[in-house]
C-alpha positions as CSV (number, residue, x, y, z in Angstrom):
1,M,0.0,0.0,0.0
2,S,1.0,3.6,-0.1
3,E,3.7,4.5,2.4
4,W,2.2,6.0,5.6
5,A,-1.2,5.7,3.8
6,N,-0.3,8.7,1.6
7,F,0.0,10.9,4.7
8,R,3.8,11.4,4.5
9,S,4.0,14.1,1.8
10,T,1.7,16.4,-0.2
11,H,3.5,15.1,-3.3
12,S,3.3,11.4,-2.6
13,A,2.5,8.8,-5.3
14,S,-0.2,6.3,-4.5
15,G,1.1,2.7,-4.3
16,W,4.7,3.6,-3.7
17,S,6.6,2.5,-0.7
18,S,10.3,2.3,0.2
19,R,9.8,-1.4,1.1
20,G,7.9,-2.6,-2.0
21,G,8.5,0.0,-4.7
22,Q,5.6,0.9,-7.0
23,T,2.3,-0.9,-7.2
24,H,0.6,-0.7,-10.6
25,N,-2.9,-0.6,-11.9
26,P,-3.8,-4.0,-13.4
27,Y,-5.9,-2.4,-16.2
28,V,-3.2,-0.1,-17.5
29,L,0.2,-0.5,-15.8
30,D,1.4,3.1,-16.1
31,R,-1.7,4.3,-14.2
32,T,-2.1,4.7,-10.5
33,P,-3.8,2.0,-8.4
34,S,-4.8,4.9,-6.2
35,G,-4.5,4.9,-2.4
36,S,-3.9,4.4,0.2
37,S,-5.2,0.9,-0.1
38,A,-3.4,0.5,-3.4
39,G,-2.1,-3.1,-2.7
40,S,-5.6,-4.3,-1.7
41,G,-7.1,-2.8,-4.7
42,A,-4.6,-4.1,-7.2
43,A,-4.5,-7.6,-5.6
44,A,-8.3,-8.1,-5.6
45,S,-8.7,-6.7,-9.1
46,A,-6.0,-8.9,-10.5
47,S,-7.5,-12.0,-8.8
48,L,-4.4,-12.5,-6.6
49,C,-7.0,-12.9,-3.8
50,A,-10.7,-13.4,-3.5
51,A,-11.2,-10.2,-1.7
52,A,-9.2,-7.7,0.4
53,V,-9.4,-5.5,3.4
54,G,-8.7,-1.8,2.8
55,T,-8.5,1.1,5.3
56,E,-9.8,4.6,4.7
57,T,-9.5,8.0,6.3
58,N,-10.7,9.9,3.3
59,G,-11.1,8.0,0.1
60,S,-8.6,5.2,0.7
61,I,-11.1,2.4,0.2
62,V,-13.5,3.9,-2.4
63,S,-10.8,5.6,-4.6
64,P,-8.6,2.5,-5.1
65,S,-11.8,0.4,-5.6
66,S,-13.0,2.8,-8.3
67,C,-9.6,2.9,-10.0
68,N,-9.2,-0.8,-9.9
69,G,-12.6,-1.8,-11.1
70,L,-13.8,-3.1,-7.7
71,V,-16.7,-2.9,-5.3
72,G,-15.5,-1.1,-2.2
73,L,-17.4,-0.3,1.0
74,K,-16.2,2.3,3.5
75,P,-18.4,1.4,6.5
76,T,-19.7,3.7,9.2
77,V,-16.9,4.5,11.6
78,G,-17.5,2.1,14.5
79,L,-18.9,-0.8,12.6
80,V,-15.5,-2.4,12.2
81,S,-12.8,-2.4,14.9
82,R,-9.6,-0.4,14.2
83,T,-7.5,-2.3,16.7
84,G,-4.1,-3.1,15.2
85,I,-4.4,-0.7,12.3
86,I,-1.7,1.9,12.1
87,P,-3.8,5.1,12.6
88,I,-4.3,8.4,11.0
89,S,-7.5,9.6,12.5
90,A,-9.6,8.2,15.4
91,T,-12.5,10.3,14.0
92,Q,-12.4,9.0,10.4
93,D,-10.4,5.8,10.2
94,T,-12.1,2.5,9.4
95,A,-11.4,-0.8,7.6
96,G,-13.7,-2.2,5.0
97,P,-14.1,-4.8,2.2
98,M,-12.8,-4.5,-1.4
99,A,-14.0,-7.2,-3.8
100,R,-14.9,-7.9,-7.4
101,T,-18.7,-8.2,-6.7
102,V,-21.2,-6.7,-4.3
103,R,-21.9,-10.2,-2.9
104,D,-18.3,-10.8,-2.1
105,A,-18.1,-7.4,-0.3
106,A,-21.2,-8.2,1.7
107,V,-19.8,-11.6,2.8
108,L,-16.5,-10.0,3.9
109,L,-18.3,-7.1,5.7
110,G,-20.3,-9.6,7.7
111,A,-17.1,-11.2,8.9
112,L,-15.4,-7.9,9.7
113,A,-18.2,-6.1,11.6
114,G,-18.5,-6.3,15.3
115,A,-18.0,-4.7,18.7
116,D,-14.5,-4.5,20.2
117,P,-13.9,-3.5,23.9
118,A,-10.6,-2.0,22.8
119,D,-12.2,0.4,20.3
120,S,-14.8,2.7,21.9
121,A,-16.2,3.7,18.5
122,T,-17.6,0.2,18.1
123,Q,-19.7,0.7,21.3
124,A,-22.0,3.3,19.8
125,A,-25.6,2.9,21.0
126,N,-27.0,2.6,17.4
127,A,-24.4,0.1,16.2
128,P,-25.7,-3.4,15.4
129,K,-25.6,-5.6,18.5
130,K,-25.7,-9.0,16.6
131,P,-23.8,-10.3,13.6
132,V,-25.5,-9.3,10.3
133,D,-25.6,-11.5,7.2
134,Y,-25.5,-8.7,4.6
135,T,-26.0,-11.1,1.7
136,K,-29.7,-11.6,2.8
137,M,-30.5,-8.0,1.7
138,L,-29.2,-8.4,-1.8
139,R,-32.1,-8.3,-4.4
140,P,-31.9,-7.4,-8.1
141,D,-35.1,-5.3,-7.6
142,A,-33.8,-3.3,-4.7
143,L,-33.9,0.0,-6.6
144,K,-37.6,-0.2,-7.3
145,G,-39.5,2.6,-5.5
146,K,-36.3,4.1,-4.0
147,K,-35.7,7.8,-4.1
148,L,-32.0,8.8,-4.7
149,G,-30.2,12.1,-4.8
150,V,-27.6,12.7,-7.5
151,E,-24.9,15.3,-6.9
152,K,-25.9,18.0,-9.3
153,S,-22.3,19.3,-10.0
154,H,-21.3,15.8,-11.0
155,L,-24.4,15.4,-13.2
156,A,-23.5,18.6,-15.0
157,S,-19.8,17.6,-15.3
158,E,-18.6,18.0,-18.9
159,T,-16.2,15.1,-18.6
160,A,-16.2,11.4,-19.7
161,A,-16.9,10.5,-16.1
162,G,-19.9,12.9,-16.2
163,D,-21.1,11.0,-19.3
164,L,-20.9,7.7,-17.4
165,L,-22.9,9.2,-14.5
166,R,-25.6,10.4,-16.8
167,Q,-25.8,6.8,-18.2
168,A,-25.9,5.4,-14.7
169,V,-28.8,7.7,-13.7
170,A,-30.7,6.4,-16.7
171,V,-30.2,2.9,-15.4
172,L,-31.3,3.8,-11.9
173,K,-34.5,5.2,-13.3
174,A,-35.1,2.2,-15.5
175,Q,-34.8,0.0,-12.5
176,G,-37.6,1.9,-10.8
177,A,-35.7,4.5,-8.8
178,T,-36.7,8.2,-8.6
179,V,-33.7,10.5,-8.9
180,V,-33.5,14.1,-7.8
181,E,-30.7,16.6,-8.0
182,I,-29.0,17.5,-4.7
183,D,-26.0,19.5,-3.5
184,V,-23.7,18.1,-0.7
185,R,-20.3,19.3,-2.0
186,T,-21.0,23.0,-1.7
187,P,-21.7,23.1,2.1
188,T,-18.8,20.6,2.8
189,Q,-16.1,22.1,0.6
190,P,-15.0,24.8,3.0
191,I,-14.1,22.2,5.7
192,G,-10.9,21.2,3.9
193,G,-8.3,23.1,6.0
194,A,-10.0,22.1,9.3
195,E,-10.0,18.4,8.3
196,F,-6.3,18.5,7.6
197,D,-5.7,20.0,11.0
198,V,-7.8,17.2,12.6
199,L,-5.8,14.6,10.8
200,L,-2.4,16.1,11.8
201,Y,-3.4,16.2,15.4
202,E,-4.9,12.8,15.6
203,F,-2.1,11.2,13.5
204,K,0.6,12.2,16.0
205,D,-1.5,11.1,19.0
206,G,-2.5,7.8,17.4
207,V,0.9,6.9,15.9
208,N,2.8,7.7,19.2
209,K,0.4,5.4,21.1
210,Y,0.6,2.7,18.4
211,L,4.5,2.8,18.3
212,A,4.8,2.8,22.1
213,Q,3.2,-0.7,22.2
214,A,4.6,-2.0,18.9
215,K,7.6,-4.3,18.7
216,A,9.5,-1.8,16.5
217,P,12.8,0.0,17.0
218,V,11.1,3.4,16.6
219,K,8.7,4.4,19.4
220,T,7.5,7.9,18.4
221,L,6.7,9.9,15.3
222,A,9.8,12.0,15.9
223,E,11.9,8.9,15.7
224,V,10.2,7.9,12.4
225,I,11.1,11.3,11.0
226,A,14.7,11.0,12.2
227,F,15.0,7.5,10.7
228,N,13.8,8.7,7.3
229,K,16.3,11.6,7.3
230,A,19.1,9.2,8.2
231,N,18.1,6.9,5.4
232,A,16.9,9.5,2.9
233,A,18.3,7.8,-0.2
234,K,16.1,4.7,0.3
235,A,13.2,6.2,2.3
236,M,12.7,9.5,0.4
237,P,14.1,9.2,-3.1
238,F,11.1,10.9,-4.8
239,F,9.2,12.8,-2.2
240,Q,9.8,14.1,1.3
241,Q,8.0,13.9,4.7
242,E,6.6,17.4,5.2
243,T,3.2,16.0,6.4
244,L,4.9,13.9,9.1
245,E,6.8,16.9,10.2
246,L,3.7,19.1,10.4
247,A,1.9,16.5,12.4
248,D,4.9,16.2,14.8
249,K,4.6,20.0,15.5
250,T,1.1,19.7,16.8
251,D,0.5,20.3,20.5
252,G,-1.9,17.6,21.6
253,L,-5.6,16.8,21.6
254,G,-6.2,19.3,24.4
255,S,-5.5,22.1,22.0
256,E,-8.3,24.6,21.3
257,K,-7.3,24.7,17.6
258,Y,-7.8,20.9,17.4
259,K,-11.2,21.0,19.2
260,A,-12.5,23.8,17.1
261,A,-11.4,22.0,13.9
262,L,-13.0,18.8,15.0
263,R,-16.3,20.4,15.7
264,K,-16.3,22.1,12.3
265,V,-15.5,18.9,10.5
266,V,-17.9,16.6,12.2
267,D,-20.8,19.0,12.7
268,T,-20.7,20.6,9.2
269,S,-20.4,17.3,7.3
270,R,-23.1,15.5,9.3
271,Q,-25.5,18.4,9.1
272,A,-25.0,18.7,5.3
273,L,-25.5,15.0,4.7
274,D,-28.4,14.6,7.2
275,T,-30.2,17.6,5.7
276,V,-30.0,16.3,2.2
277,L,-30.9,12.7,3.1
278,K,-34.0,14.0,4.9
279,S,-35.0,16.3,1.9
280,E,-37.5,15.4,-0.8
281,G,-39.5,13.3,1.7
282,G,-36.4,11.2,2.5
283,L,-33.7,9.8,0.3
284,A,-32.4,6.2,0.4
285,A,-29.0,7.3,-0.7
286,L,-26.9,9.9,-2.5
287,V,-25.1,9.1,-5.7
288,G,-22.2,10.6,-7.5
289,I,-18.9,9.9,-9.3
290,T,-16.5,8.2,-6.9
291,T,-13.4,9.6,-8.6
292,G,-12.2,10.2,-12.2
293,P,-10.3,7.6,-14.2
294,P,-6.9,6.7,-12.7
295,A,-4.1,9.2,-13.5
296,C,-0.6,8.3,-14.7
297,I,1.9,7.4,-12.0
298,D,4.0,10.5,-11.4
299,L,6.8,10.0,-8.9
300,V,8.0,13.5,-9.4
301,N,4.9,15.6,-8.8
302,G,2.7,13.0,-7.0
303,E,-1.0,12.6,-7.3
304,Y,-3.3,14.7,-9.5
305,G,-7.0,14.7,-10.0
306,T,-8.8,13.6,-13.2
307,G,-12.3,14.7,-12.4
308,P,-14.9,15.1,-9.7
309,G,-14.9,12.8,-6.6
310,Y,-17.2,12.0,-3.8
311,A,-15.1,10.6,-0.9
312,G,-15.0,13.7,1.4
313,P,-18.5,14.2,2.8
314,A,-19.0,10.6,4.0
315,A,-15.4,10.3,5.2
316,M,-15.7,13.4,7.4
317,A,-19.1,12.5,8.7
318,G,-18.1,8.9,9.4
319,Y,-21.0,7.7,7.2
320,P,-21.0,4.6,4.9
321,H,-19.9,4.9,1.3
322,L,-20.2,2.2,-1.4
323,T,-18.6,2.3,-4.8
324,V,-19.6,0.0,-7.7
325,P,-18.1,-0.2,-11.2
326,M,-19.9,2.4,-13.5
327,G,-18.0,1.7,-16.7
328,Q,-14.6,2.6,-18.3
329,I,-12.9,5.5,-20.0
330,H,-10.3,4.3,-22.5
331,G,-10.1,1.0,-20.6
332,L,-9.8,2.8,-17.2
333,P,-12.4,2.0,-14.6
334,V,-14.7,4.6,-12.9
335,G,-17.0,3.9,-9.9
336,L,-20.5,5.0,-9.0
337,S,-20.8,6.1,-5.3
338,F,-23.8,5.4,-3.0
339,V,-23.7,7.3,0.3
340,A,-26.2,7.0,3.2
341,G,-26.6,7.7,6.9
342,A,-24.9,5.9,9.8
343,Y,-25.2,2.1,9.8
344,Q,-27.1,1.9,6.5
345,E,-24.6,-0.6,5.0
346,A,-27.3,-3.2,4.2
347,E,-29.3,-0.6,2.3
348,L,-26.3,0.6,0.3
349,L,-25.3,-3.0,-0.6
350,A,-28.8,-3.8,-1.7
351,L,-28.9,-0.7,-4.0
352,G,-25.4,-1.4,-5.3
353,Y,-26.3,-5.0,-6.0
354,A,-29.3,-4.0,-8.0
355,Y,-27.3,-1.6,-10.1
356,E,-24.5,-4.2,-10.5
357,Q,-26.9,-6.8,-11.7
358,A,-28.6,-4.4,-14.2
359,T,-25.2,-3.4,-15.7
360,H,-22.4,-5.9,-15.1
361,H,-19.9,-3.1,-15.9
362,R,-16.9,-4.7,-14.4
363,K,-14.4,-6.1,-16.9
364,V,-11.4,-8.3,-16.2
365,P,-8.1,-6.4,-16.3
366,T,-5.8,-7.0,-19.2
367,F,-2.5,-5.5,-17.9
368,Q,-2.0,-3.2,-20.8
369,A,1.3,-1.3,-20.8
370,V,-0.4,2.0,-21.7
371,V,-3.8,3.3,-22.8
372,G,-4.7,2.4,-26.3
């Protein structure tokens, strides 16, 4: 996977690590597998495993799933334990399934979900109290009679991904869904700087706690930074560690700056999503473009965007987000996002399954060297 989950540098390349080198996209090998769960995405897509577990803070399950032609589910924060996962954010981190079909993702989610005394997020009052068989909710007619909200800025996008979304909306309607235009991105876009502050603060706190108990020669984030500097030729041949250094300068979770940023992120994102989900008499889910087609791997400049994406709102709110293959652009996969309120994974999987069965958009990767 991407080194430090792509939280080492603002110029990092997804799928690159100093231990394993560069992971490639199995559809077109010079394209990014996206991150940070690049290894999980490429492995499941290439049939090196039946399914994989990814981890997400903001987009790191759904983006590599979209770019590698997979079904990916970022669950509600608290549905799946984070114990043992190297953390970025206690507020946003979660593990989730990445698989080639909705049914496989549902099977894996049923095995992953459950309460953990060591993770207080899993003790939420509204979390499922018993194991759930998510496959029982999968029906090919699950879209019939449902009302969905489509992100209007995505629907109006004059890109190839926008064309795929408009085709997807036609399918949703043909399967019996009512689709209305909504706007979640506008009220959540100003959060960006506050979210980065939350991640910096929580990363230092979480990593220091993790390393203090790990059987590793480094015990603090400061020691990680020092190690990278001492081994720069191997650890930092392409990009630096300015994000790690910014995190190490934070002054603890008691900081008023951190508390204010956390309130802004959580309150604004949840209010925006809740308001839209309750509009129009109640929406079963929100839909949009997960991310644009995978960009070229660029070890010099790092990641760059190729179109609109939909990871942020659900990630910041801690709400579930499902992506399902929506088609391809020049042989490069693009996913369709379904987002709903907390602990609505069963509903999302049912909607995604119905769309998957109506389209069968996923194609087996062919390991092309370049597009064309």
